[in-house]
Every structure is written in structure tokens, then in C-alpha cells.
C-alpha positions in Angstrom: -27.1 39.2 -105.5 -30.8 38.4 -104.6 -32.4 37.8 -101.1 -29.8 39.4 -99.0 -31.6 40.3 -95.9 -28.8 40.6 -93.1 -25.8 41.0 -95.2 -25.2 44.3 -96.8 -26.8 44.7 -100.2 -23.8 46.3 -101.7 -21.3 43.4 -100.5 -18.8 42.5 -103.2 -18.5 39.1 -104.7 -15.2 38.4 -103.1 -16.2 39.6 -99.6 -19.5 37.5 -99.8 -17.7 34.2 -100.9 -15.2 34.9 -98.1 -18.0 35.2 -95.6 -19.9 32.2 -96.7 -16.5 30.1 -96.5 -16.2 31.5 -93.0 -19.5 30.3 -92.2 -18.9 26.7 -93.5 -15.7 26.5 -91.6 -17.0 27.8 -88.4 -20.0 25.2 -88.7 -18.1 22.3 -90.4 -20.6 22.2 -93.1 -21.0 22.6 -97.0 -23.0 25.2 -98.7 -25.8 22.8 -99.3 -26.5 23.0 -95.4 -28.3 26.2 -95.9 -28.8 26.2 -99.7 -31.0 23.9 -101.5 -30.2 22.7 -105.0 -31.8 23.9 -108.1 -34.4 21.8 -110.1 -31.7 20.3 -112.3 -29.8 19.4 -108.9 -26.6 20.6 -110.6 -26.3 23.9 -108.8 -27.4 25.5 -105.6 -30.2 28.0 -105.6 -28.8 30.6 -103.2 -31.7 32.9 -103.1 -34.1 30.3 -102.1 -35.2 30.4 -98.4 -36.7 26.6 -98.8 -34.1 25.4 -96.0 -34.9 26.1 -92.5 -31.1 26.2 -91.6 -30.9 29.5 -93.5 -33.6 31.1 -91.4 -31.6 30.0 -88.5 -28.4 31.4 -89.8 -30.1 34.9 -90.3 -31.3 34.8 -86.9 -27.9 34.0 -85.6 -26.3 36.7 -87.6 -28.8 39.2 -86.0 -28.0 37.8 -82.7 -23.9 38.1 -83.3 -24.4 41.6 -84.7 -26.4 42.7 -81.6 -24.0 41.1 -79.2 -20.9 42.7 -81.0 -22.7 46.1 -81.2 -24.3 46.4 -77.9 -22.3 44.3 -75.5 -18.8 43.5 -76.7 -18.2 46.9 -78.0 -18.6 48.5 -74.6 -16.2 46.3 -72.9 -13.8 45.1 -75.5 -10.4 46.6 -75.1 -8.4 44.3 -77.6 -10.8 44.4 -80.7 -12.0 41.1 -80.5 -15.5 40.2 -81.8 -18.1 37.3 -81.3 -18.1 35.1 -84.5 -20.0 32.0 -85.4 -16.9 30.0 -84.6 -16.9 31.5 -80.9 -19.6 28.9 -80.0 -19.8 26.5 -83.2 -16.1 25.7 -83.1 -16.5 23.5 -86.3 -19.9 21.8 -85.5 -23.4 22.7 -87.0 -24.8 22.3 -83.4 -22.4 23.7 -80.8 -21.5 21.6 -77.7 -23.3 22.5 -74.7 -21.1 23.6 -71.9 -22.1 23.4 -68.1 -19.5 24.5 -65.7 -18.8 22.1 -62.8 -20.2 23.3 -59.6 -17.8 25.2 -57.3 -16.4 23.0 -54.7 -17.7 23.5 -51.3 -15.5 25.2 -48.7 
């Protein structure tokens, strides 16, 4: 694989494909959301950094890794981790959530 910057360089093909499928499911998108087509248009140019969404994905992956390693791991008694789906829930742009104001006594 070429141009892996966040995922491990020694990731296996099956693990990489599974990881990418989880991303597409978590965001409700296809591979072309982050990856540009080749010149022929028949395939995707996976190493290319031409799409801004790919840069955002890398930033988000670093954020998730930091959250899991530095914060969740210190309070997590159930072994759960934050994932893309935690916020995205099948949407490329997560819904905003603003809790209602607490009722005044």
C-alpha cells in the first residue's frame, strides 16, 4: 500500500478493506467520497491526496485515536471505544446535538 499516514504501514489487505468498509458504513458514503478516480475514470486512485475529505478523514482518525488512548482508556470499564460511527451514525456530516435547557425549579 502507498501513502498510508495514519493506518499502520504493515496492515494486511483484508484488515485494510474491512477498515475502509467500516468507514463507508459509519459515514454512509462510497469509496469515491475520499478517493479520486484515476485518469481513465475506471478505477480509484487510492494513494492520491487530491480530495479534501481524505485530509479530514486522517485528522478525524488521529482525533479518535487520541480520544481512545488518552481519555476513554482511563475511564472505560466495558472495553468500548469511540469510532467514526459514534458521532456520524451513517451520515457524512454528523447531526448537531444541543441538549434542551434544564427546567428551572
